[in-house]
C-alpha positions as CSV (number, residue, x, y, z in Angstrom):
1,M,77.9,-201.5,137.6
2,E,76.5,-202.8,134.9
3,K,76.9,-206.6,133.8
4,Q,78.1,-206.1,130.3
5,Y,80.3,-202.9,128.7
6,K,78.2,-201.6,126.0
7,H,80.9,-198.8,124.5
8,S,77.9,-196.9,122.8
9,D,76.6,-196.2,126.3
10,H,80.0,-194.4,127.7
11,E,81.8,-193.1,125.0
12,Q,79.9,-189.9,124.2
13,K,79.3,-189.4,127.8
14,I,82.9,-189.7,128.8
15,Y,84.0,-187.4,126.1
16,S,81.8,-184.8,127.2
17,L,83.1,-185.6,131.0
18,W,86.3,-184.7,130.0
19,A,85.7,-181.6,127.9
20,E,83.2,-180.0,130.6
21,A,86.3,-180.5,133.0
22,D,89.1,-179.0,130.6
23,A,91.0,-182.1,130.6
24,F,92.4,-181.1,127.5
25,K,94.1,-177.8,128.0
26,P,97.7,-177.7,129.4
27,R,98.5,-177.3,133.0
28,Q,98.9,-173.6,134.0
29,E,101.6,-173.6,136.2
30,K,104.6,-171.9,134.4
31,D,107.2,-173.9,135.8
32,A,105.7,-177.2,134.3
33,E,107.6,-178.8,131.8
34,T,105.6,-178.3,128.4
35,F,105.3,-181.4,125.8
36,T,103.5,-180.3,122.3
37,I,102.0,-181.6,119.3
38,V,100.9,-180.0,116.4
39,M,98.3,-182.1,114.8
40,P,98.7,-183.2,111.1
41,P,96.0,-181.1,109.9
42,P,93.3,-183.3,107.8
43,N,91.2,-181.9,105.1
44,A,88.6,-179.9,106.9
45,N,85.3,-181.4,104.9
46,D,86.7,-184.9,104.2
47,P,85.6,-187.7,106.4
48,L,88.3,-189.6,108.3
49,H,90.0,-192.6,106.6
50,V,92.0,-195.5,108.7
51,G,95.1,-193.4,108.1
52,H,93.5,-190.6,109.9
53,A,92.6,-192.8,113.2
54,M,96.4,-194.2,113.0
55,F,97.9,-190.6,113.5
56,V,94.9,-189.7,116.2
57,T,95.6,-192.9,118.0
58,L,99.2,-192.3,118.2
59,E,99.2,-188.8,119.0
60,D,96.4,-189.2,121.6
61,I,98.7,-191.9,123.4
62,L,101.5,-189.8,123.6
63,I,99.6,-186.7,125.3
64,R,97.5,-188.7,127.3
65,Y,100.9,-190.4,128.6
66,Q,102.8,-186.9,129.1
67,R,100.0,-185.3,130.8
68,M,100.0,-188.0,133.3
69,L,103.7,-187.3,133.9
70,G,102.5,-184.0,135.0
71,K,103.4,-182.0,131.8
72,A,102.0,-179.1,130.3
73,A,100.8,-181.1,127.6
74,L,99.3,-179.5,124.4
75,W,98.0,-181.1,121.6
76,I,96.7,-178.3,119.0
77,P,94.2,-179.4,116.6
78,G,93.2,-177.9,112.9
79,T,92.3,-178.6,109.7
80,D,93.6,-177.9,106.0
81,H,92.3,-176.4,103.2
82,A,94.0,-179.0,101.1
83,G,94.4,-176.6,98.0
84,I,94.0,-178.8,94.8
85,E,92.3,-181.6,96.4
86,T,89.2,-179.6,98.0
87,Q,89.0,-177.8,94.4
88,F,89.0,-180.9,92.5
89,V,86.3,-182.7,94.7
90,F,84.3,-179.4,94.5
91,E,84.7,-179.3,90.5
92,K,83.3,-182.9,90.6
93,K,80.0,-180.9,92.4
94,L,80.1,-178.5,89.8
95,A,80.2,-181.3,86.8
96,K,77.2,-182.8,88.5
97,K,75.1,-179.3,87.7
98,K,76.8,-179.3,84.0
99,Q,79.0,-176.5,85.3
100,S,82.8,-176.2,85.2
101,R,85.3,-173.6,87.1
102,F,85.2,-171.8,83.9
103,D,81.9,-170.6,84.1
104,F,83.0,-168.2,87.1
105,D,85.3,-165.4,87.7
106,R,88.0,-166.1,90.4
107,E,86.5,-164.4,93.2
108,T,83.1,-165.9,92.6
109,L,84.8,-169.5,92.8
110,F,86.8,-169.0,95.6
111,Q,83.8,-168.0,97.6
112,M,81.5,-170.8,96.5
113,I,84.5,-173.1,97.8
114,W,84.7,-171.6,100.9
115,E,81.1,-171.9,101.4
116,Y,80.9,-175.5,100.6
117,V,84.1,-176.0,103.0
118,Q,81.9,-174.0,105.7
119,E,79.2,-176.4,105.6
120,N,81.5,-179.6,106.1
121,S,83.9,-178.1,108.2
122,D,82.9,-180.1,111.4
123,T,82.9,-183.3,109.4
124,A,86.8,-184.2,110.3
125,V,86.6,-182.4,113.9
126,D,83.5,-184.6,115.0
127,Q,85.0,-187.8,113.7
128,I,88.5,-186.9,115.4
129,K,86.2,-186.6,118.7
130,Q,84.7,-189.9,118.4
131,L,88.2,-191.4,118.3
132,G,88.8,-189.9,121.6
133,A,91.4,-187.3,120.5
134,S,92.1,-185.2,123.7
135,A,93.0,-182.3,121.8
136,D,92.8,-178.7,123.0
137,W,89.8,-177.5,121.0
138,S,90.0,-174.2,122.1
139,R,93.0,-173.7,120.4
140,F,91.7,-175.1,117.1
141,K,93.0,-173.5,113.6
142,F,91.9,-173.7,110.0
143,M,94.7,-173.1,107.6
144,L,92.8,-170.1,105.8
145,D,92.2,-168.2,109.1
146,E,93.1,-164.6,108.6
147,D,96.0,-164.7,111.0
148,I,97.4,-167.9,109.7
149,V,97.2,-166.4,106.4
150,N,99.0,-163.4,107.4
151,T,101.9,-165.4,108.8
152,V,102.1,-167.3,105.6
153,L,102.2,-164.0,103.6
154,E,104.9,-162.7,106.0
155,T,107.2,-165.5,105.7
156,F,107.1,-165.2,101.9
157,Q,108.3,-161.6,102.2
158,K,110.9,-162.9,104.7
159,M,112.2,-165.1,102.1
160,V,111.9,-162.6,99.4
161,D,114.0,-160.3,101.5
162,A,116.4,-162.9,102.2
163,D,116.8,-163.4,98.6
164,L,115.4,-166.9,98.6
165,V,112.8,-166.1,95.8
166,Y,112.7,-165.9,92.3
167,R,110.9,-166.2,89.2
168,D,111.7,-168.2,86.0
169,L,110.9,-170.0,83.2
170,R,111.1,-173.6,83.8
171,I,109.6,-177.1,82.9
172,V,106.6,-177.9,85.4
173,N,104.8,-181.1,85.9
174,Y,101.2,-179.9,84.7
175,C,97.7,-181.4,84.7
176,T,95.8,-179.9,82.1
177,H,92.6,-181.4,83.6
178,C,93.0,-180.0,87.1
179,G,94.8,-176.8,85.5
180,T,97.9,-176.4,87.9
181,A,101.4,-177.3,87.8
182,F,102.7,-179.8,90.5
183,S,106.4,-180.0,92.1
184,E,108.1,-183.3,91.4
185,L,107.3,-184.6,94.6
186,E,103.4,-185.0,93.7
187,V,104.0,-186.9,90.6
188,N,102.9,-190.3,90.4
189,H,105.4,-192.5,88.4
190,V,103.3,-195.0,86.4
191,E,104.8,-198.1,84.4
192,Q,102.9,-198.2,80.8
193,T,103.4,-199.9,77.6
194,T,103.4,-197.7,74.7
195,K,104.3,-197.1,71.1
196,L,107.7,-196.1,70.5
197,Y,108.2,-194.8,66.8
198,Y,111.5,-195.2,65.0
199,I,111.5,-192.0,62.8
200,K,113.6,-190.8,59.8
201,Y,115.1,-187.6,59.8
202,P,116.4,-186.8,55.9
203,K,120.1,-185.5,55.7
204,Q,120.0,-181.8,54.8
205,D,123.2,-182.6,52.1
206,N,121.1,-185.8,50.6
207,P,117.6,-186.0,51.2
208,K,117.5,-189.6,50.2
209,E,119.9,-190.7,53.3
210,F,118.1,-190.5,56.9
211,I,119.1,-190.4,60.4
212,T,116.7,-192.4,62.6
213,I,115.6,-191.5,66.2
214,A,113.1,-193.1,68.4
215,T,110.5,-191.3,70.3
216,T,107.2,-191.7,72.0
217,R,106.1,-188.3,71.3
218,P,105.8,-187.3,67.6
219,E,103.2,-184.5,67.9
220,P,105.6,-181.8,69.0
221,I,108.3,-182.6,66.4
222,F,107.3,-179.4,64.6
223,V,109.0,-177.3,67.3
224,D,112.4,-179.4,67.7
225,T,115.4,-177.5,67.4
226,H,118.3,-179.8,67.0
227,L,119.1,-183.6,67.4
228,A,121.7,-184.3,70.0
229,V,124.5,-187.6,70.2
230,H,126.9,-188.6,73.2
231,P,130.2,-186.8,72.4
232,D,131.9,-190.4,72.9
233,N,129.7,-192.4,71.2
234,P,132.0,-193.8,68.1
235,K,128.8,-194.6,66.3
236,T,127.6,-191.3,65.8
237,K,130.5,-189.1,66.7
238,S,130.8,-188.3,62.9
239,L,127.1,-187.1,62.8
240,I,128.1,-183.9,65.3
241,G,127.8,-180.6,63.1
242,T,125.8,-182.1,60.6
243,K,122.4,-181.1,59.8
244,V,119.1,-182.8,58.8
245,L,115.5,-181.6,57.9
246,N,112.6,-181.4,60.3
247,P,110.5,-184.2,59.1
248,L,107.2,-182.1,59.5
249,T,108.4,-178.8,58.7
250,D,111.5,-179.3,56.2
251,E,113.5,-176.9,58.4
252,P,117.3,-177.5,58.7
253,M,118.3,-179.0,62.1
254,E,121.6,-179.2,63.4
255,I,123.3,-182.6,65.3
256,M,125.2,-181.6,68.4
257,A,126.5,-183.2,71.2
258,D,126.1,-183.4,74.8
259,T,126.6,-185.8,77.4
260,F,123.0,-186.2,78.8
261,V,122.1,-188.5,75.8
262,D,122.2,-192.3,76.3
263,P,124.0,-194.2,73.7
264,E,122.0,-197.4,74.4
265,F,118.5,-195.9,74.0
266,G,116.8,-196.2,70.4
267,T,119.4,-195.3,68.0
268,G,121.9,-193.3,70.3
269,I,120.6,-190.0,68.6
270,V,117.7,-188.1,70.5
271,K,115.5,-185.3,69.2
272,L,115.4,-181.9,71.5
273,T,112.1,-180.5,72.2
274,P,112.9,-178.2,74.9
275,A,109.8,-176.6,76.0
276,H,108.3,-179.9,76.5
277,D,111.0,-182.7,78.2
278,P,113.0,-181.5,81.1
279,A,116.3,-183.2,80.3
280,D,115.8,-181.2,76.5
281,F,115.2,-177.9,78.4
282,E,118.5,-178.3,80.4
283,V,120.4,-179.2,77.7
284,A,118.8,-176.0,76.0
285,Q,119.7,-173.7,78.7
286,R,123.1,-175.0,78.5
287,H,123.7,-174.4,75.3
288,K,121.3,-171.4,74.7
289,L,118.9,-172.9,72.3
290,P,115.5,-171.4,71.4
291,I,112.4,-172.9,73.6
292,I,109.5,-173.2,71.6
293,Q,105.9,-174.2,72.8
294,A,104.1,-176.6,71.1
295,I,101.3,-177.6,73.8
296,D,99.2,-174.9,75.9
297,T,97.9,-175.4,79.3
298,F,94.6,-176.8,77.9
299,G,96.8,-179.7,76.5
300,K,96.1,-178.9,73.0
301,I,98.4,-177.4,70.0
302,V,99.0,-174.0,70.4
303,K,97.1,-171.6,68.2
304,D,99.9,-169.9,66.1
305,A,101.5,-173.4,65.6
306,P,102.0,-174.3,62.0
307,K,101.0,-178.0,62.6
308,Y,98.0,-179.2,64.0
309,A,96.7,-176.0,66.0
310,G,94.0,-176.4,68.4
311,M,94.2,-180.0,68.2
312,K,94.1,-182.2,71.5
313,V,97.6,-184.1,72.3
314,K,96.4,-187.4,71.5
315,Q,94.8,-186.1,68.1
316,A,97.9,-184.6,67.4
317,R,100.0,-187.4,67.8
318,E,97.8,-189.6,65.5
319,A,98.0,-186.6,62.8
320,A,101.4,-186.7,63.1
321,V,101.9,-190.4,62.5
322,E,99.7,-190.1,59.6
323,E,101.5,-187.4,58.1
324,L,105.0,-189.3,58.7
325,E,103.5,-192.5,57.3
326,A,102.6,-190.8,54.1
327,K,105.9,-189.3,53.9
328,G,107.5,-192.7,54.4
329,L,109.3,-191.5,57.2
330,I,108.3,-193.9,60.0
331,E,110.8,-196.9,60.1
332,K,109.5,-199.0,62.6
333,V,107.0,-198.9,65.5
334,D,108.0,-200.9,68.8
335,D,104.1,-201.7,70.2
336,K,105.7,-203.1,73.5
337,Y,107.9,-200.7,74.6
338,V,107.6,-200.0,78.6
339,N,108.4,-196.7,80.0
340,R,107.2,-194.8,83.1
341,I,105.2,-191.8,82.7
342,G,104.2,-189.0,85.5
343,T,100.4,-188.6,86.1
344,C,98.3,-186.4,88.4
345,Y,98.0,-187.6,92.0
346,R,94.6,-186.3,92.2
347,C,92.8,-187.1,88.7
348,S,95.6,-190.0,87.5
349,R,95.7,-188.3,84.2
350,V,99.0,-188.0,82.2
351,L,100.8,-185.2,83.1
352,E,102.3,-182.4,80.5
353,P,105.8,-181.1,80.9
354,L,105.1,-177.6,80.0
355,T,107.5,-174.5,80.2
356,L,106.1,-172.1,82.5
357,S,107.0,-168.7,84.3
358,Q,106.7,-169.9,87.9
359,F,108.0,-168.6,91.4
360,F,110.5,-171.0,93.0
361,I,112.3,-170.8,96.5
362,K,116.3,-171.4,96.4
363,V,116.3,-174.6,98.8
364,E,120.3,-175.2,99.4
365,P,119.9,-172.5,102.0
366,L,117.2,-174.0,104.1
367,T,118.2,-177.7,103.6
368,Q,122.1,-177.1,104.8
369,P,120.8,-176.2,108.5
370,I,118.7,-179.1,108.7
371,L,121.5,-181.6,107.1
372,K,123.7,-180.1,110.0
373,A,121.2,-180.8,112.7
374,L,120.7,-184.3,111.5
375,K,124.6,-184.8,111.5
376,N,124.7,-183.4,115.1
377,N,121.7,-186.1,116.3
378,E,119.3,-182.9,117.1
379,I,116.8,-184.5,115.0
380,K,115.7,-188.3,116.1
381,V,113.5,-190.2,113.7
382,H,111.7,-192.9,114.6
383,G,110.9,-195.2,111.5
384,A,112.9,-198.0,109.9
385,G,115.5,-196.0,107.6
386,H,113.8,-193.0,107.0
387,D,116.3,-190.8,108.7
388,K,118.7,-191.7,105.4
389,I,115.4,-191.0,103.1
390,L,115.2,-187.6,105.0
391,R,119.1,-186.9,104.5
392,H,118.6,-188.3,100.6
393,W,115.8,-185.6,99.9
394,L,117.5,-183.0,101.7
395,E,120.7,-183.4,99.9
396,N,119.1,-183.8,96.1
397,L,116.3,-181.5,96.6
398,K,115.5,-179.0,93.4
399,D,114.3,-175.5,94.0
400,W,110.8,-175.7,95.2
401,N,108.3,-174.5,92.8
402,I,105.5,-172.9,94.7
403,S,103.4,-171.6,92.5
404,R,100.0,-173.5,91.4
405,Q,97.5,-172.1,89.1
406,I,94.3,-172.7,91.1
407,V,91.8,-170.7,93.1
408,W,91.4,-172.5,96.1
409,G,94.5,-171.7,98.6
410,I,96.7,-168.6,99.9
411,R,96.7,-166.0,97.0
412,M,100.3,-165.0,95.8
413,P,101.1,-161.4,97.4
414,V,102.5,-160.5,94.1
415,W,101.2,-157.5,91.7
416,Y,102.0,-156.6,88.2
417,Q,101.6,-152.8,86.8
418,I,99.3,-152.5,83.8
419,G,100.3,-149.4,81.6
420,K,101.4,-148.4,78.1
421,D,104.9,-149.7,78.5
422,K,104.5,-151.9,81.3
423,N,103.4,-155.5,81.2
424,Q,101.4,-155.5,78.0
425,S,102.1,-158.9,77.3
426,I,100.8,-160.6,80.3
427,T,98.0,-163.3,78.9
428,I,94.3,-162.7,80.5
429,T,91.2,-165.0,81.0
430,F,88.3,-163.0,82.2
431,I,84.6,-163.2,82.0
432,D,83.2,-159.9,80.1
433,S,80.1,-158.5,81.2
434,N,78.3,-160.3,78.7
435,K,79.2,-163.7,80.8
436,E,81.6,-164.7,77.8
437,I,85.2,-166.1,78.4
438,V,87.5,-163.8,77.0
439,R,91.4,-164.5,76.6
440,G,94.3,-162.4,75.0
441,Q,97.2,-160.1,75.8
442,I,96.0,-157.3,78.2
443,G,97.7,-154.8,75.8
444,K,95.3,-155.4,73.2
445,L,92.5,-156.3,75.4
446,L,92.5,-153.0,77.0
447,E,91.7,-151.7,73.5
448,K,88.4,-152.9,73.8
449,Y,87.6,-153.6,77.4
450,S,88.1,-151.5,80.6
451,F,90.5,-152.2,83.1
452,E,87.9,-152.5,85.8
453,E,85.6,-155.1,83.6
454,I,88.9,-157.2,83.4
455,K,89.8,-157.1,86.9
456,N,86.1,-157.7,88.1
457,G,85.9,-160.9,85.8
458,L,89.2,-161.9,86.1
459,Q,90.1,-165.8,86.1
460,S,93.7,-166.2,85.6
461,L,97.0,-164.4,84.3
462,Q,99.8,-165.9,82.8
463,A,103.0,-163.3,82.9
464,P,105.9,-163.6,80.8
465,V,109.0,-164.3,82.5
466,E,110.4,-160.8,81.9
467,S,107.4,-159.3,83.3
468,T,107.9,-156.8,86.5
469,Y,106.0,-157.1,89.9
470,V,105.8,-156.2,93.4
471,V,105.4,-158.0,96.3
472,S,102.9,-156.6,98.4
473,R,100.3,-157.7,100.9
474,Q,97.9,-154.7,99.6
475,S,97.5,-153.5,96.4
476,P,100.2,-150.9,95.1
477,G,98.0,-148.8,93.2
478,K,94.8,-148.9,90.9
479,D,96.3,-150.1,87.7
480,Y,98.0,-153.0,89.4
481,L,96.5,-156.8,88.9
482,Q,97.4,-159.7,91.5
483,E,98.9,-162.7,90.5
484,T,96.1,-165.5,90.6
485,D,98.4,-167.9,91.6
486,T,98.4,-169.6,95.0
487,F,100.5,-170.8,96.9
488,D,101.4,-174.6,97.0
489,T,99.2,-176.2,99.6
490,W,102.8,-177.5,101.3
491,F,104.3,-174.0,101.5
492,S,101.3,-172.9,104.0
493,S,101.3,-176.3,105.9
494,A,105.4,-176.2,106.1
495,Q,104.6,-173.3,108.8
496,W,102.0,-175.2,110.7
497,P,104.0,-176.0,113.8
498,F,104.7,-172.0,114.2
499,S,101.8,-170.6,112.7
500,T,99.5,-172.2,114.8
501,L,101.2,-171.3,118.1
502,L,102.1,-167.8,116.9
503,N,98.4,-167.3,116.3
504,N,97.0,-168.6,119.4
505,Q,96.6,-167.5,122.6
506,P,98.8,-165.0,124.1
507,G,102.2,-166.5,125.1
508,D,101.7,-169.9,123.4
509,F,104.6,-169.3,121.0
510,E,107.1,-168.6,123.7
511,R,105.8,-171.4,126.0
512,F,105.1,-174.3,123.6
513,Y,107.5,-173.6,120.8
514,P,109.8,-175.5,119.7
515,T,107.1,-178.6,119.7
516,Q,108.7,-182.3,121.0
517,V,107.1,-184.7,118.4
518,M,105.9,-184.3,114.8
519,E,104.1,-187.6,114.0
520,T,102.6,-188.5,110.7
521,G,102.8,-191.0,107.9
522,Y,105.9,-192.2,106.4
523,D,104.7,-191.2,102.9
524,I,104.6,-187.5,103.3
525,L,108.3,-187.1,104.8
526,P,109.7,-185.3,101.8
527,F,106.1,-183.5,101.2
528,W,105.8,-182.2,104.5
529,V,108.1,-183.2,107.4
530,M,111.0,-182.2,105.5
531,R,109.5,-178.9,104.7
532,M,108.5,-178.3,108.1
533,L,111.7,-178.2,109.4
534,M,113.1,-176.2,106.3
535,V,110.8,-173.3,106.6
536,G,110.4,-173.6,110.4
537,T,114.3,-173.5,111.0
538,F,114.4,-170.7,108.7
539,V,111.8,-168.4,110.0
540,T,112.0,-169.0,113.8
541,G,115.8,-169.8,113.8
542,K,114.7,-173.0,115.6
543,L,114.1,-176.8,114.8
544,P,110.1,-176.9,114.9
545,F,110.4,-180.3,116.4
546,S,113.3,-182.7,117.6
547,T,111.5,-185.9,117.3
548,I,109.9,-187.2,114.1
549,Y,107.5,-190.7,114.7
550,M,106.6,-192.2,111.2
551,H,104.1,-194.5,111.2
552,G,103.4,-196.9,108.2
553,L,100.2,-197.7,106.0
554,I,97.5,-199.5,107.3
555,R,97.0,-202.7,105.3
556,D,93.9,-205.0,105.3
557,Q,94.6,-208.2,107.1
558,K,96.0,-210.1,103.9
559,G,98.6,-207.2,103.7
560,L,97.0,-205.6,100.7
561,K,96.8,-202.1,100.1
562,M,93.3,-200.8,100.6
563,S,91.7,-199.7,97.9
564,K,87.8,-199.1,96.8
565,S,88.0,-201.3,93.7
566,K,89.1,-204.3,96.0
567,G,86.2,-203.4,98.3
568,N,88.7,-204.0,101.7
569,V,88.7,-200.2,102.8
570,I,88.1,-200.1,106.3
571,N,85.9,-197.3,107.5
572,P,87.0,-196.3,111.0
573,L,83.6,-194.8,111.9
574,E,81.6,-198.0,111.2
575,V,84.6,-199.7,113.0
576,V,83.8,-197.7,116.4
577,K,79.9,-198.1,116.1
578,E,80.5,-201.9,115.8
579,Y,83.2,-202.5,118.3
580,G,84.2,-199.2,120.0
581,A,86.7,-196.4,119.7
582,D,89.1,-198.2,122.4
583,A,89.1,-201.4,119.9
584,L,90.0,-199.9,117.2
585,R,92.9,-197.7,119.0
586,M,94.2,-200.6,120.3
587,A,94.0,-202.7,117.1
588,L,95.7,-200.3,115.2
589,V,98.7,-199.7,117.9
590,I,99.4,-203.1,119.3
591,R,102.6,-204.7,117.7
592,S,102.9,-201.5,115.5
593,T,106.0,-200.7,114.4
594,P,107.2,-197.0,113.4
595,G,108.0,-196.9,109.7
596,L,106.6,-200.2,108.9
597,D,103.1,-201.0,107.5
598,K,100.4,-202.6,109.7
599,N,97.8,-205.4,109.0
600,V,94.5,-205.3,110.4
601,G,91.1,-206.7,109.9
602,R,87.8,-208.1,111.7
603,A,89.6,-210.2,113.8
604,D,91.9,-207.5,115.5
605,F,88.9,-205.6,116.3
606,K,87.1,-208.2,118.1
607,A,90.0,-209.6,120.0
608,N,90.4,-205.7,121.2
609,R,86.7,-205.3,122.0
610,N,87.2,-208.7,123.9
611,L,90.2,-206.8,126.0
612,T,87.7,-203.9,126.6
613,N,85.3,-206.6,128.1
614,K,87.8,-208.4,130.4
615,I,88.9,-204.8,131.6
616,W,84.8,-204.2,132.6
617,N,84.5,-207.9,133.9
618,A,88.1,-208.0,136.0
619,S,86.7,-204.6,137.6
620,R,83.1,-205.8,138.0
621,F,84.7,-208.7,140.2
622,I,86.6,-206.6,142.3
623,I,83.8,-203.9,143.1
624,L,81.7,-207.0,144.0
625,N,84.6,-208.4,146.5
626,L,85.4,-204.9,148.1
627,D,83.6,-205.9,151.2
628,S,85.7,-209.2,151.6
629,D,89.1,-207.9,152.5
630,N,91.5,-210.7,153.7
631,D,93.9,-209.4,156.3
632,D,95.4,-212.5,156.7
633,S,96.9,-212.6,152.8
634,D,100.5,-214.0,152.2
635,S,102.8,-211.3,152.8
636,S,105.6,-213.1,150.8
637,Y,103.2,-213.7,147.8
638,E,102.0,-209.7,147.9
639,K,105.5,-208.5,148.1
640,H,106.5,-210.3,145.0
641,Y,103.0,-209.3,143.4
642,Y,104.0,-205.6,144.3
643,Q,107.6,-206.3,142.7
644,E,105.8,-207.7,139.5
645,L,103.4,-204.7,139.1
646,E,106.3,-202.2,139.6
647,Q,108.2,-204.1,136.9
648,S,105.2,-203.7,134.5
649,V,104.8,-200.0,135.2
650,L,108.7,-199.8,134.7
651,E,108.7,-201.7,131.5
652,I,105.9,-199.8,129.8
653,T,107.3,-196.1,131.1
654,R,110.5,-197.3,129.2
655,Q,108.8,-198.3,125.9
656,L,106.8,-195.2,125.8
657,D,109.8,-193.0,126.6
658,G,111.4,-194.8,123.8
659,Y,108.5,-194.5,121.4
660,K,108.1,-198.1,121.2
661,L,104.0,-197.5,121.3
662,G,103.4,-200.9,119.7
663,L,105.4,-202.6,122.0
664,A,104.1,-200.6,124.9
665,A,100.5,-201.7,123.9
666,E,101.4,-205.0,123.7
667,T,103.1,-205.3,127.0
668,A,100.0,-203.7,129.2
669,Y,97.7,-205.9,127.2
670,T,99.9,-208.9,128.0
671,Q,100.5,-208.2,131.4
672,F,96.9,-207.0,132.7
673,W,95.2,-210.0,130.9
674,H,97.4,-212.9,131.5
675,W,99.3,-211.6,134.8
676,F,96.7,-209.6,136.1
677,C,93.5,-211.3,135.5
678,D,94.6,-214.8,134.9
679,Q,97.0,-215.0,138.2
680,Q,96.3,-212.6,140.7
681,I,92.6,-212.3,140.5
682,E,92.6,-216.1,141.0
683,A,95.5,-215.5,144.0
684,H,93.0,-213.0,145.7
685,K,90.3,-216.0,145.9
686,E,92.7,-218.0,147.3
687,A,93.6,-215.7,150.0
688,K,97.2,-215.2,148.7
689,L,96.4,-211.4,148.2
690,S,94.6,-208.7,150.1
691,T,91.8,-206.5,148.4
692,R,93.4,-203.4,148.6
693,A,96.7,-204.7,146.9
694,L,94.0,-206.3,143.9
695,L,92.6,-202.8,143.6
696,E,95.6,-201.3,143.9
697,G,96.8,-203.4,141.3
698,L,93.8,-202.3,139.1
699,V,94.2,-198.9,139.3
700,T,97.4,-199.1,138.4
701,F,96.5,-201.0,134.8
702,L,93.8,-198.5,134.1
703,K,96.5,-196.0,134.6
704,L,98.9,-197.7,132.3
705,L,96.0,-198.5,129.7
706,H,94.3,-195.2,129.7
707,P,96.2,-193.6,126.9
708,F,95.8,-196.5,124.4
709,I,92.2,-197.0,125.7
710,P,90.8,-194.0,127.4
711,F,87.1,-194.5,127.4
712,V,86.9,-198.1,129.0
713,T,89.3,-197.2,131.4
714,E,87.6,-193.7,132.2
715,A,84.2,-195.4,132.9
716,V,85.6,-198.3,135.1
717,Y,87.5,-195.5,136.8
718,Q,84.3,-193.4,137.6
719,S,82.8,-196.6,138.4
720,L,85.3,-197.3,141.3
721,K,84.9,-193.6,142.5
722,N,80.9,-194.5,143.1
723,E,81.5,-197.8,144.7
724,V,84.5,-197.6,146.5
725,V,83.6,-196.0,149.7
726,D,85.9,-197.7,152.2
727,P,88.4,-195.0,153.7
728,K,90.8,-197.5,153.8
729,L,90.6,-197.6,149.9
730,A,89.6,-194.7,148.8
731,D,92.7,-193.1,148.9
732,L,93.6,-195.2,145.7
733,L,91.2,-193.3,143.8
734,Q,92.0,-189.4,144.8
735,E,91.8,-188.0,141.3
736,N,88.3,-186.8,140.0
737,L,89.2,-188.2,136.4
738,L,91.4,-190.9,135.3
739,I,92.8,-188.6,132.2
740,K,94.1,-186.1,134.9
741,A,95.6,-188.8,137.0
742,T,99.3,-189.4,137.9
743,W,101.1,-191.9,136.2
744,P,101.8,-194.7,138.2
745,T,104.9,-195.1,140.4
746,L,105.2,-197.8,142.9
747,K,107.7,-198.1,145.9
């Protein structure tokens, strides 16, 4: 046994040893109790960050522990296509070549992204393996595998058949840069200081008198339909039913009443822009008001607008302010107004509320069974207060917009028939045979272009809400165009627990579903965990998992959130290279608490590298003293020793069973270092403890520590297998591999 433990000499060899022995596969005995975790799929071509290292560590601890308990433990690995995130990264690569997504038809762009992802698809997998993940790689799945895609399409059809899917005109959060809508869950709300304009609306019966309203957005005033006041506000009640003139178009506008108006905001009077404000849209729905679009999906004023056509929003705002000032219709401007705006979680640009026709899923029939399961304690959430957060989201969730206007993803199986009297007003964008971008309504375009030319060069289509469509996995006929929207990434990943098992080895779904644990970061509880519960229960009739373990964010040593700008980002692979995977794993998990953030830094990695050295050195001492057994050891002391050792086993087992992983890691660390090394090795030197008892203690701690720090414990175990030749001691090392050893039980 070498004098020092060098992790770089052992980790890759040990991992290969496990893989060659098929140690990651579940036991085959049909009567073995199963324990299944489905890996939260990282982006296939992204390098791992420290959050990934956290989930790999925690899930590997659970799987190794359950495997050692004798269960058929299965950890299914996989990677995600990551929808908008991958397309966003790919578009940045295109930009470096002075290209954009608009240079390619839809099919070509998809194929280009596919090839890019395939080139880098092993990045995440290779790095996860470096962390010691004992996942069954023979069952690996990718979110865009053909069989996974088919399952996703089948689920959509099942929801259509159950009348859970509908198409409607709704306000969506739209990023004009990324070119797609987002659900409310994906919006980053950022506080900002902006200008609040107090604008005067001339009264129709006396244009020299004015009604003043406050707004941060004067540019779409030309499509405003009404002003509104609260029906019970005594200051404005008399205005109800009277009319003012639109300050940009001079069109008459009625002042109406609705309880959504906040009497305390501004002047207590608001303008209604139904096509570009969620609250205004709901008012328009209630009162059947017209919804007139001012801004398009490119972030420009629509071409047929009477004002500022073709201008970007910011430019149009400046033009509107200039015009209103020239008319003397700006009463004042508050330069220090603070409000919250929705921004894109990918590119950080301000989102535009737009009215688009989208596909939605009715969520109430999906949330009710999960709320019932929570009430009946069928779901256990480990993470401070996150069971209440989950319940809150389930009780307040709005219908789910599953349409995404991107190429990279699972295309919706929706088809529009194009004929003389069918769907003529669908807006099409395509690249013609001259490589020019053409946009317009298909009814007009077909007068100049053939259907085949449009179909072959198709980039996107926008179908009005009244368009007729067919849901089908294959084209219903030659005169049909397929919807260009893809499914929301979270729609496909919501099916991950059952889609991975349905499309794997024969009998996997029947044997391993439902899974036992879903472990992931608390920040995606509403995005992913909640939706897996909803969709999994709907499709299979069973909860996809009964235990949810939420880990917190990993922060730097000072408790600050990691960011490139602060220069405090921890690269897990650099830590592995310098300190070893075991040191990284133990630093992340020790003293961690479900649902709470964890601070880590260089001192933690160094301390836990010292632990691996301590294990190695203690083991080396014991090996060197194997031939000096002391039969005259103190039997009274030894009895107490075994009682203490058993107590350590019981305590760590109890903590792991209770999902107190951070506490279990700390107990194992403390008991090994301070009780076993500091006290019991010394007791052996003083002839109070026999060599067999000491070796049994070491092997017991190797097993207890193995789920947390698998590499050094396996390396030591293999050294013991080579060095222990005495038949009176060899029975303590019956298993060929520590990873396949039985969890310790002492009598």
